[in-house]
C-alpha positions as CSV (number, residue, x, y, z in Angstrom):
1,M,166.9,133.7,136.4
2,D,168.6,136.8,135.2
3,L,167.1,137.8,131.8
4,G,170.3,140.0,131.0
5,L,168.0,142.9,130.1
6,T,168.8,146.1,131.5
7,N,167.4,149.8,130.2
8,V,165.0,148.2,127.5
9,A,163.6,150.6,125.2
10,D,161.7,148.4,122.9
11,T,158.8,146.2,123.5
12,Y,159.7,142.3,123.7
13,Q,157.7,139.3,123.7
14,Y,158.7,136.6,126.2
15,V,157.3,133.3,127.6
16,L,158.6,132.2,131.0
17,N,157.4,128.6,132.2
18,Q,158.9,127.5,135.6
19,S,157.7,125.2,138.0
20,G,158.8,124.8,141.8
21,S,158.7,127.2,144.7
22,A,160.1,130.7,143.4
23,I,162.2,132.4,140.7
24,T,165.0,135.0,141.2
25,L,164.6,137.7,138.7
26,G,167.6,139.9,137.4
27,N,166.7,142.8,140.1
28,N,166.8,140.1,142.9
29,S,162.7,140.1,143.1
30,T,161.1,136.7,143.2
31,V,157.7,135.4,141.6
32,D,156.1,133.1,144.0
33,W,153.7,130.0,143.2
34,N,152.1,127.3,144.6
35,A,154.4,124.1,145.0
36,G,154.0,122.0,142.0
37,G,152.3,124.6,140.0
38,V,153.0,126.5,137.0
39,V,153.8,130.2,136.4
40,A,153.6,131.5,132.9
41,M,154.1,135.2,131.8
42,I,153.1,135.6,128.2
43,G,152.5,138.7,126.1
44,N,154.0,142.0,124.9
45,Q,156.1,143.9,127.9
46,T,157.3,147.2,127.8
47,I,160.2,148.6,129.8
48,G,161.1,152.3,129.1
49,G,164.9,153.4,129.1
50,T,167.8,152.7,127.0
51,K,168.2,149.1,126.0
52,T,171.0,146.8,126.3
53,F,169.8,143.3,125.1
54,S,171.3,139.8,125.5
55,S,169.5,136.8,124.1
56,T,171.7,134.5,126.7
57,I,170.1,133.8,129.9
58,V,172.4,134.8,132.8
59,G,172.2,133.4,136.5
60,N,170.3,130.6,137.7
61,L,166.9,129.3,138.0
62,N,165.5,128.7,141.6
63,G,163.5,125.6,141.8
64,N,162.9,122.8,139.2
65,A,163.1,124.7,136.0
66,T,161.2,123.3,132.7
67,T,161.7,126.0,130.3
68,A,162.9,129.6,130.0
69,T,162.9,131.3,126.8
70,T,163.5,135.0,125.7
71,A,162.9,136.8,122.5
72,T,165.9,136.6,120.3
73,T,165.2,139.3,118.1
74,A,165.4,143.0,119.1
75,T,165.7,146.5,117.3
76,T,168.4,148.8,118.8
77,A,167.8,152.6,118.5
78,T,170.9,154.2,117.0
79,T,171.9,157.7,116.2
80,V,172.5,158.6,112.8
81,S,175.7,160.9,112.1
82,D,174.7,164.0,110.0
83,G,177.0,162.7,107.1
84,A,175.1,159.3,106.9
85,I,171.7,161.2,106.2
86,T,170.8,160.6,102.7
87,T,167.5,161.8,100.9
88,A,165.9,158.3,101.2
89,K,166.0,158.7,104.9
90,I,164.1,162.1,105.0
91,L,160.4,162.4,104.7
92,D,159.1,164.0,101.4
93,S,157.3,166.5,103.6
94,N,160.4,167.7,105.6
95,V,162.1,168.8,102.4
96,T,161.6,172.4,102.4
97,P,163.5,175.2,100.5
98,S,165.4,176.3,103.7
99,K,166.9,172.9,103.7
100,L,168.3,173.0,100.4
101,S,171.8,174.1,99.7
102,Q,170.6,175.8,96.5
103,P,167.1,176.8,97.0
104,L,165.0,178.5,94.3
105,T,165.0,182.1,96.0
106,I,162.9,185.1,95.5
107,G,164.3,188.3,96.0
108,V,162.8,191.9,96.8
109,A,160.9,193.7,94.5
110,K,162.6,197.0,93.8
111,A,160.6,200.2,92.8
112,T,160.9,201.3,89.1
113,T,159.3,204.8,89.9
114,S,162.6,207.2,89.8
115,G,166.2,207.1,88.7
116,T,167.6,205.3,85.5
117,T,168.8,202.1,87.0
118,V,167.9,199.4,89.1
119,E,170.5,196.9,90.4
120,F,170.7,193.3,91.8
121,T,173.9,192.2,93.3
122,G,175.3,189.5,95.5
123,I,174.0,186.8,93.5
124,P,175.2,183.1,94.5
125,S,178.1,181.6,92.4
126,W,175.8,178.4,92.4
127,V,173.1,180.1,90.4
128,K,172.5,178.6,87.0
129,R,169.1,180.6,86.1
130,I,167.9,183.8,86.7
131,T,164.2,185.4,85.8
132,M,163.8,189.0,85.9
133,I,159.9,189.9,86.9
134,F,158.8,193.0,85.1
135,N,155.6,194.3,87.2
136,G,154.3,197.5,85.2
137,V,157.7,199.1,84.7
138,G,157.3,202.4,82.7
139,T,159.6,205.5,81.8
140,N,158.7,209.0,81.2
141,G,159.5,208.5,77.5
142,T,160.6,206.4,74.6
143,N,164.1,205.5,75.4
144,N,164.7,201.7,75.5
145,L,166.0,199.6,78.4
146,D,169.1,197.5,78.5
147,L,169.7,194.4,81.1
148,Q,173.2,193.9,81.7
149,I,175.2,191.2,83.7
150,G,178.6,191.0,85.1
151,S,181.1,189.5,87.4
152,G,182.7,191.7,89.8
153,S,181.7,194.6,87.3
154,Y,179.5,194.9,84.5
155,A,180.0,193.7,80.9
156,T,178.7,196.7,78.8
157,S,179.7,195.3,75.3
158,G,180.0,191.9,73.5
159,Y,176.2,190.9,73.7
160,D,174.3,189.8,70.6
161,T,170.5,190.5,71.1
162,L,167.5,191.1,68.9
163,C,164.3,192.8,70.1
164,S,161.0,193.3,68.2
165,Y,157.7,194.6,69.0
166,I,154.3,194.5,67.1
167,G,151.1,196.2,68.0
168,G,148.4,197.5,65.7
169,S,150.0,198.4,62.4
170,S,153.4,199.1,64.2
171,Y,156.0,196.8,63.9
172,S,159.8,197.4,65.0
173,V,163.2,195.3,65.0
174,V,166.3,196.5,67.2
175,A,169.6,194.9,67.6
176,F,171.6,195.6,70.9
177,G,175.2,195.0,71.5
178,D,175.6,196.6,74.9
179,G,172.9,194.5,76.9
180,F,170.0,192.5,76.5
181,G,167.8,195.0,75.0
182,I,164.1,195.8,75.8
183,I,161.9,198.1,73.5
184,V,159.9,200.2,75.6
185,G,157.6,201.2,72.4
186,A,156.0,204.4,73.5
187,N,155.8,207.0,76.1
188,S,153.7,205.8,79.1
189,G,153.8,202.1,78.2
190,L,153.8,199.9,81.0
191,C,156.0,196.6,80.6
192,Y,154.5,193.4,82.1
193,G,156.6,190.1,81.5
194,R,159.9,188.1,82.4
195,Y,163.4,188.0,81.2
196,T,165.1,184.6,81.8
197,L,169.2,184.3,81.7
198,D,170.2,180.4,81.7
199,L,174.2,179.6,82.1
200,V,175.0,177.7,78.9
201,G,178.6,177.0,80.2
202,G,182.1,178.7,80.5
203,N,180.2,182.0,82.1
204,K,178.3,182.8,79.2
205,Y,174.5,183.1,79.3
206,I,171.4,183.0,77.0
207,G,168.6,185.4,77.3
208,S,164.9,185.4,76.3
209,G,161.9,187.4,77.3
210,V,158.3,188.1,76.3
211,F,156.8,190.9,77.5
212,H,153.0,192.8,76.9
213,V,153.3,196.7,76.8
214,H,150.3,198.4,77.7
215,Q,150.2,202.2,76.8
216,V,147.1,203.2,78.9
217,G,144.5,204.5,76.8
218,V,146.3,204.4,73.4
219,A,147.9,201.1,72.2
220,Q,149.2,197.7,73.4
221,Y,152.4,195.8,71.9
222,T,153.7,192.6,72.1
223,M,157.5,192.6,72.6
224,Q,160.0,189.7,72.2
225,S,163.8,189.6,72.8
226,A,166.5,187.1,72.8
227,G,170.1,187.0,72.6
228,S,173.4,185.8,74.0
229,S,175.9,187.7,76.6
230,P,179.7,187.8,76.3
231,V,181.7,185.4,78.2
232,L,182.1,186.8,81.6
233,S,185.4,186.9,84.0
234,G,183.6,184.6,86.4
235,A,180.0,183.4,87.8
236,M,177.4,186.2,87.4
237,D,177.0,187.8,90.4
238,R,175.1,191.1,89.5
239,I,172.2,192.3,87.2
240,R,171.1,195.8,86.3
241,I,168.3,197.2,84.0
242,S,168.8,200.8,82.8
243,V,167.1,203.3,80.4
244,V,169.5,203.8,77.6
245,G,170.3,207.2,76.3
246,G,170.0,208.9,79.7
247,V,167.3,211.2,79.0
248,N,164.2,209.5,80.3
249,T,163.6,207.9,83.8
250,F,161.4,205.0,85.3
251,D,158.4,206.2,86.7
252,A,156.2,203.3,87.2
253,G,156.2,199.8,88.3
254,S,158.8,197.5,89.9
255,I,161.2,194.6,89.0
256,N,162.1,191.4,91.3
257,I,164.4,188.6,90.7
258,I,164.1,184.8,90.9
259,Y,167.2,182.7,91.0
260,E,168.0,178.9,91.0
């Protein structure tokens, strides 16, 4: 009997009952038994290789056949094209940020220990939210900071931002029109916190931030800032943080960026 099985990759269960003197298998080998006896092969049989399976018996049975049956159900291994792979076919444990087309991305921190400006450029066009992380940022004076954004070039006007800080008996509110403003508050104050920018639509961004300003050995302040940007000419691709006034410089800390 030719079972019609070539290059079988899966496991099949079959029952073969044959009485007579011999049976010829598909590869021309034979199984012999005593005349008048019965040979039965029952169980799970595994054959390695690539499978082509037919439920139809091909060839002939030598001797006096009583029954010959093969399994009619088989699982065929197939190759799924890249375009046909959906999230439902991917294990959750295999989904990592590097596999995403728009991953949560953490930049490289930039020192704010000198100079008057820190820039982050090359921001992808798909980004909808940016968070700036301030880690002990300080200046050598009392000039405030400006956070400006741009597409191709920086927008230096058209912002509507209000910033306030309170510490001890001191309280101050400052309006900014040339950027998202951040009040340093005092000489040697170290600024810890974050400023988040969210795309509201039409290349316009809403920003807000909360900071703790620690003037070492003197006072501590809480500072809040919020406002809106002008409409940019395209998707935001750059951010810079500058010391306002051009007199003071950065002298402590670092700033990093997270975008998504």
